[in-house]
N, C-alpha and C positions, 0 to 999 in steps of 0.2 A: 545908481548908475549915473556917472558924471558925463558932462559934455553933451547933453541932449538938447537939440534946438528944433524949432518948427518954423515953417515958412510964413506962418501967419500969427499963431499964438505965441505970446511971450512966455507964458507959464505952461509948461508941459507936465502933465501928470505921469507918475511912474509907479510900478509895483513889482513885487517878486512873485512870479507865477509858481515856481517850484524851487525847493532847497532841501537836499537830503544829506548835506555834509555832516559826518560824525567826527568831531575834532579829537576824539579819544581813540579812534581806530584808524590805523594806517590804511590808506587806500586812495582811489581816484573818484571824485564826485563832480556833478554838474549843477549849476545854479542858473535858472531861466528868469530874465528880467523883461518887463513890458512897459512901454511908454505910449501915451495917448494924448491927443489935443482936445480942444473943446468941440471940434467937429467930429469927434469919435474916430479920428484916424489913429491907428496904433502901429507900434513896431516892437518885435520881440528879439532879444539877444540872449545867447547862451554863453556862460563863462565856466571853464574847467577849474576845479579846486583840487590840489594835491596835498594830502596829509601824510607827512613823513616822520621817522624816529631816528635821531642822531645822538641821543643822550644815553650814556652807559647806565646800567642799574646802580642803585644805591644799596648799602648793606651795613650791618654792624658785625662785631665779632671779637675774638680773643686772639691778639696778634703777638703776644710775648708771654710765654709760660714755660714751666719746667715739667719734666716727666722722670719717673724713676727708672733704674736699670731694668731692662726687659730682654727676654730672649727673642722677641719678635724681630724679623728681618724686613718686614714690609709695613709701611705706615700710611694712613689716609687721614689727613687733617682737614678735609672739606667740612667736617662737622663743626669746625671752629667758626665758620661763616654763618651768621644768623641774620634774620630780618631782611633778606635780600628782596628788593622791590624794583620794578621797572615802570616808567611812566606810561608804557603802552598797556599795562595791565596784564600782559601775557607772561607765561612761565619763564623763569630764569634758570640757567644751567650753571652749577658750581662744580669745578673740576680741579684736580691737582696737576700742576704742570711739572714740577720736579720736587725731590726731597732727598737730602743727604744725611739723614739721621742714622747713627749707629747706636742701637739700643743697648749694646753690651759694653760701650765705652763712654764714660763720663765726658762731657764737653758741650760746646755751643754749635747748634746746627740751624739750618733754614729750610723752609718749605714754601714754594711759590704756588698760589692759588689763583685760578681765573674765574671771573663771574661774568657771564655773557647772556644778553637777552636774545629774543627770537630774531632780531634784525642785525645781529652781528656786532652790536655795540658791546665792548668788553672793558672790564675793570680788572687790574692786576693788584694782588695784595701779597706782600712778603711777610711770612710769619717767622718769628724768632723762637727756637726751641732749645732749652738747656736740658741735657741728660745728666741727672744727679744720682749718685749712689748713697743711699741712706741706710742700707742693710749691712749688718755686720756678718762676717763669715760664721758658719756653724760647724760643729763636729759632735761626735757621739759622747754620751755621758760616760765619765770615767769612774768606774767602781773603785772601791777600796783596794789598794795594791798590797800584797803580802810578799815580803822577802825574808830569806833566811839570814839570821845574824851572821856577820863576818863573811857573807857570800860575795858582796860587792864593796868597792871603795867609793864609787860615784855612779849615778845613772842619769842620762839625758831623758828627762821625763816627757819632753815633747815628742819622743818617738812612740809613745803609746796613744797619741792622738789619732783617732780613726775616723774615716768617712768625712774628711774635711770638705766643706762646700762653700764656694764663693760665687755670687750671682753675676759678678762682672768678670771681664777677661784680665783683670789686673793681678799682680803678684800678691800673695798673702805671706806675711812674716810670722813665724812661730818663735816663741821665747818663753823661758822660765821666769816668772815674776818672783817666785819665792821657793826655796828648797832648804829646809833646816833638818833634813834627815840625818841621824847618827847611825851609820851602818853597822857599828860594832856594839850597839847598846839596844837592848830590848825596849820597845815603847811604841807610841803612836805619834806620827808626825804629819804635818799638812804641807802640801805642795800646790802652787798656783801656776797654771800655764795660760798663755794668751795667744790668740790669732788675730792679726791686724791686716786689713786690705789697703790698697793704694789711696783710698778716700779717707783713711784713718778710722774707718769703722772697725771696732774690735769686739772680740768675745773672749772672756776669761772664765776659767773653771777651777774650783778648789776641790781637791780630793785627799783622802786619808791614805797614808802609807804606814803599814804595821810591820815592824821588825820583830820577827818571831823566832823561837827555837823549837824545831820539830824533830831533831835528831835524838834518838834514844841513847842512853848510856851503853857502853860496851862492857860485857861481863867476861871475866876470866876465871875458869874453874881451878880450885886447889885440888891437886891429885889428878888421877886418871878420869877420863870422860866415860869409860866403860868399866864397870865393876862386875866380876863373876863370883857368885856365892853358891855353896852347896845348900840344898833345901834344908831349912831349919836353922841356918846360920843367920847372924844379924850384921848389917852394915852400919858403921858409925859415920855420920855425915861429916865431910871434910870442909864444906863451905866453899865460898867464892868471893872475888873482889871485882870493883868496877871503876871506870873512868868516864868523864863526860866532856863534851866539846865546849860547854859554857860554864857549868858549875865547877868550882874548885874541888868539891868532894861529893861522893854519893854513897848510898848504903844498899847492900844486897840482902834480900829476904827470900825465904823459901815459899813459893806459891803453891806447890803440891809435892807431897812426899808420901805416896801410898805404895808400899811394897808388900806383897803377900809372900812372906818367906817360906811358907809351907806349900806353895804352888809354883811349879816350874813355869817360867815365862819371862818376858821382857818388861821391865818397869822403868819409869822415868822420875827423876827428882828435878823439879822446875825451880830455877833461881830467877828472881825478879829484882830489877833496879829501876828507880824512878827519879828523874831530876826535878828541879824546881819548876820547870815548865810543864810538868805532867807527862813527859815522854817516858815510856816504859820499855826497858830492854829485857829480853827473856833468853834463857839458855837452859838446856836440859842435860842431865847426866844419866846415862843408861845403866840400869842394874839388872844383870841377867842371873836368874835363879835356875840352877841345874840340879839334877838328881842322878847319882851314880851308885847308890846304896840299895841292895836287894831287900825286899820285904821278907818277913818270917811268919809261919802259922803252925797250928796244931790241928790234927784230925784223928779219929779213932777207927778201929776195925768194926765190921758189921756181921751179925748173925740174923738171917731173915728166913721166913717160911717161903717155900716155893709158891710162885704166883703173887708174891708181894708186889705192890706198886713200885714203879721205878723210883729209885732213890735220888733225891736232889742233894748231891754231895756238897754243893755250895752252901746249903743251909747248915751243914755240920762242920764247916770250917770255922775254927775259933782261935782266940789268942793271936790275932794278927798284929804285927808290929811293922810300921812304915814311917820313915822319917819325913815324908812329904804329906801334903793333904790331898794327894791325888785320889780319884776313885779307882780302886784296884780292879784288875781284870782277872776273873776266876775262870779256869779252863779245865776240862777233863781231857788229858792228853791220851789216855788209854783206858778203855772200859769194855771188857768182853763178858760182863755179867749176863748170864741167861737166867732170867728170873723164874723160868718154868722148868729148869733142869737142876736137880740136886748136884752140888759141887762147890769147890773153893775157887774164887776168882780174884785177880789183882786189878786194882784201879789206881792209875797215876793221876794225881791232881797237880795243877800249877797255878800259882798266884803271881801276877805281874803288875808293876805300876805303869803309869803313863809314859815313863821314860825308858821302858823296855827292860828294867831290872826284874828278875823273876827267881822263884824258888819252887822246886817240885818235891812231892812226897808220894810214896806207894803205900796203899792200905789193902787189907784182906777182907773180902766179902764172902761169907759162908752161907749157901742156900741149902735149907733142910726141908723135909716134908713129913709132918705128923698128923695131917688132916685128911679124913676120909672124903670121898666124893659126896656132893649134895645133889638131890634131884627131887622132883615133884611128880606124883601120880594122882588120879582122881580117887576119892574115897569109895565111890560106888559107881557101877555102870549097869544100865538096864539094857537087856537084849530081848528081842521078840523071839518067842518059842519058834523053833524051826529054822532059825538063822543058820545058813549053810555056807557062808563065805569064810574064806581063810583069813584069820585075824593075825596081824603082826602086832603082838602085844607090846613091842618096843615103841610103837607109835604113840602110846599113852604116856611115855616118859617125857617130861619137859623140864626146862630150866636146869639142865645138868651143869653143875659148877665143880670143876676140878682145878685145884690150884697149880698142879704140875701139868706138863705137856705129855705125860705118859698116857698110854691108851687105857680107856676105862672099859673094863670087861663087864657085860651085863649077863646075869644068870636069872632065868625066869622058870618058876615051877607053877603049873596049872593043870586042872583036870575038869574043865567046864564041859557039861553036856547040854547042848542047846536044844535038844529034843525033849528035855524033861524040865517042867516048871520047877524052880527052886533057887537057892542061894549057893554061890561057889566062891572060892578064894584063889587069887593069883598073887604069888610072892615074887618080889624083885630084889636082887642083890647086885650092887654096883661096887667094883673093886678097881683101885688104881694100880699103877706099876710099882708103887713103893710099899705095897702090902696093906693099905688102908681100905676098909670096906664099910658099906652102909646097906641095911636090909629094911624094906617096907612091903606091906601087903595091901591088896585092893579087892573089894567085894564086887562080884558079878552076879546079878539077879536076872533069871530067865522068866519072862512073863508072856501073857497073851493079851495084847491091847489092840490088836488089829481087827478092824471091822471087816465083815465080808464085802465082796464086790460082786456086782452083776452088770450086765450090759446096759448101756444108756437107753432109756425109753424115750423115743422122740415124741413130740406133741402128736396127739391122735386126732384124726378127723373122721367123723362118722356121719352118714347121711341121715337126715331127718326121717324118723320112722323105721330105721334099719334095725334097732334093738329096742327091747323093753327094759332090759337090765344087762350088766356086763361085769364079769369078775376080772378086775384090772390086774390082780396078782398073776394072772396067766401070761402077762407080758413080761414077767421077770424071767430072764434067761441067763444061762452060764454063770450060776452062783459059784464063787470060789472063796476059800478061806485058808489061812495059813495053818490051822490046827483042828478046828471043829469040823465035824461031818454032819451034824444035825442042825437044821435051820428052821426058823419060824417065819412064815410069810403073813403079812396082814395089810389091810387097807387102812391107812390112818385117816384119809379123808376121801369121800366120793359124794359130790352134790350134783352129779350130772342129771339134767332133765332131758330125757331122750325124746320127748315129744315137742320140744321147743328149741328153736334156733338160738345159739348163744355159745359163750366160752365158759368152761368150767374147770376148776382145779381138782386134780386127783393126786394123792400122796400115798405111796406104797412103802413098806418097810421089810427088811430082812434082818433077823437077829440070830447070833450063833449061841453056843452053849455057855459062853462066858459073858453074855449080855452085851457083847459088842454089836452095835446096830449100825445100819446104814439105811438112809431113806432117800427117796428120789421123788421129785414132784414134776408133773407135766400137765399140759393143758389139753383138755378134750374139747374140740370144736364141733358142735352139732351144726351142720350146714345143710342148706337146701340147694343143691346144684342140678336137680333134675328138672328139665324143661317140661312144661305142660304137654300132655299127649293131645295132638290135634290131627283130625282127619277131614278131608274134603268130602262132603256129601255128593253122591253121583248127580251129574247135571249134563244137559246138552249145551256145549260151549261153542258151537259153530252155527251161526244164524246168517240169514241174508238181510240186506238193507231193508229197514222198515219193520222187521219182525220184532215181537216182544221178547225180551230176555228176562227170565226169572232166575234170581240168584238162589241156589240151593243151600248156601252157607256151609258151616263146619260143625263138627262135634268135638268136644275136648273134655279132659279130666286132669286133676292135680290134687296133692295133699293139702294145699292151701287155697284160699280164695284167689280167683283170677279175674282179669278184665279182658274184654274183647273189643278190638278196634277194627273197623272195616273201611277200606279205601277203594271205592268202586268208581272206575273211570270209563265205563262202557258207554259209547255213543252209538245207538242202534241205527242212526240215520246216516252215518258216515262209514264207508268201508274202512277196515283196518283191524289190527290186532290190539286188544285192550287188556289191561291187567287189573285184577281184583286182588288186593292184599288183605290177609286176615292176620292180625297181630294179637297173640294171646300172652299175657304177662301175669306171673304169679306173685305172691307177697314178697318173695326173696329177689325179685327182679329177673328171674329166669324168663326168657322170651322164646316163644316158638312162632315162626312166621310161615304161613302157607300162602302160595300164590296160585291163582286160577287165571288162565289165559282164555279170553273170549275173542273169537274171530267173527267180524262182521264183513260179509263180502257180497258183491253183486253176482248175478248169474254170469258164468264164464262167457267172454266175448268170442265172436267168430273171427279168426285170424287167417288170412290167406296171403302168402308171398307170391308175387308175379315177377319172374326174371325177365329183363329186357333181352331182346335177341342179341346174341354175340357168337363169334367163332370160338369154340372151346377146344378145338383140336388144332395144335400148332406144331411147327417143326422146331427142332433144337435151334436156339439163338434167335428165333422169331419172337417178336414182341406181342404179348397178349393185350388186347384192348378191352377194358372192363366197361360194360354199358350200364351196370347197376341194376336196381330193382325197385319195385313199389310194393306196399303192403296194404291190403284191404281189411279194415276192422269195422264190423257192424255197418257195412256199406259206406264207410269213409275211407278215402285213399290217402296214404302218406308215403313220403320218400324214406327208404331204409338207408342205413349207413353201414360202411365196412367195419366190422369188428376185428377180423384177422385176415391177413393176406399171405397165403403160403404158396408161392409160385417160384420155381427155379427153371428158367428157360435154357439153362446150360446143360441140363441132364434130363434124360428120358424118364418119364414117370407120370403118376396121377397126382394132381395138386388141387387145392380148394381155396375158396374164399368164403368167409362166414359173414353174412349180412345180419343186422340186428335192428330191432325197434322196440322201445319201451313204452308200454301203454298202462297208465294208472298204476305205475310202480312195478309192473311185471314186464320182464325182458323176454322177447321172442327172438328166435334165431332161425336162419335158413342157410343151406350150403349150395354153392355152385362148384362143380368139378371141372378141371381143365386137364386136357391130355397133351403131353409133350412127347412127340415121337420123332424118329429119324427122318421119315418120309412124309409126315403130315397126314397119314391115314390112321384110322382108329383100328387098333388090334381087334381080333375077333372076340376076345374075352372082355373088352371094355364095355362098360355101361354107356348107353347113348341116349340122349334126350333130344328129340327132333326140334323141340321149341327153342333149343339153345343155339341152333345153327343159323347162320345167315344164308341167303340164297347162294346156291352154288353146289357143285358136285363134291360131296364129302365122302364118297365111297372110296 
């Protein structure tokens, strides 16, 4: 602090009391000074300090450079400013003010960049930019080109450049650098084309051009193109000539010459010519084989037996002549042969080729018959004596074979007696309508082989002890036989034990005079179905309470051992009816049950009904009022209930009410009678009980 004086001391002391100035940070600050003398008198002063920033930022960068052609339309060159620093230490803003760069057009352009600090101090930098085109135009790869010889005189090969691309907006120039193609001479040639842009960037490409010959020689036939021949004739080939668009001379050869002269049809001869370039020309000549000549054949007449199998006339056709190799068609035009009727018949046969040429012939077929009918009959037949049915002897004839359709006449001679056992003959003669006959005989034997019959004997059931023995043949009934009248009856088997329950087999037999037998077996079941005989012993079965009851039991008898079971439920101390059941069972399970009923009762009680007073004589439509009753039993009084109520107060008459009371299971009843009259007086003949009237005059 300068200029400090004191009124006394020449030297004045001074000091800085406070100082917060930051010289690197823009702002307003205060510094406080203090001065004092030797007498300790002091003075303070405050000074304002202002820190400001008026210096633009500093920076480095790239301020002159080149870029390639680009399709971008917007550019930002702020990244070219580097190391931007401000003395305030605060952030610096870099921004682009303007830019006139056209990325598609080569040339020199500028961009203006601003660098500003936080306090508005700004530096301006002009950047020089050159747009340079270093890229040549591009186009598709050109493949080898093939052209026909003599087809063109000259070709502008730049016209085949496809998909040309140039990255700038400048014009591209197309040109042929080299073209040595000889358009009239076969061979391989090279062509060079080039594309150049305005910056003289260029792209060239070399490709191969092949001049080729792909046209086939032209063939001309000698003679007609269509030849017609009769089947079997031969065609002599007349050949052909040729010319070519490039070769001076050419040769014709036959590629295919396959004609079947024996078969009608259309055939082709193929002529082939090939030039020096391998081009092949082809031409065909048509050869048509026709057939207009009829075939010939031989066939003989036939003599056959009636019934002969149908003739395959085609098989007998022979010596066939045909000019073609066709498969011939054989037909029967007319055939009225009846193989089962004797006679002469005509048959017309026809042979045709595939072209419709045909020949017919008529032959004679003679049908004759010299064969007798054939048939079969059994050698022997057996019949039972007594056979009495009518026999049709023709039914035994089988497998009749007659070669003609004439009627076969059957003649039978027989004298068989079926009532006599023995051997007989039956003779058969079969004749056809043409006089041929065949005779055979058959043996018929009459025998007795039939067993007697008798009624079916069902299984028998007998009671145990019913029989000691039994003749079971007595069950054989209604014996019948076809011939015999004498029969022999016997028991083949009888093992019945009549004293033991069980099942036993019995077999009986009947035999006739010719030892024909019949047997029958059946089962004999010895059963015990009789229940034991059981009777109650006499007894007193009604007792009073507290009395002793003595069970008198039962007596019983049976053919087998028995068991007795007694179920006694009698309670002598309680009134009621009790059941004693006696069950007797024998060895076969037959059961007899006897029941005894025992009544235990007290002495009969004294029962007295007492009707309450009521008016029991009423007029029609008057209401009866029931006053009820009580009952006295052994000096005890109980209310009784109404059991039935029979009163109609709409009609004159005598009606009643039944009162009831049940005591110890016994129901007691009592009646009250009600009189309904027109005038309310009791008729002379009505019964009247005084105790039923209420007080009042009831006369």
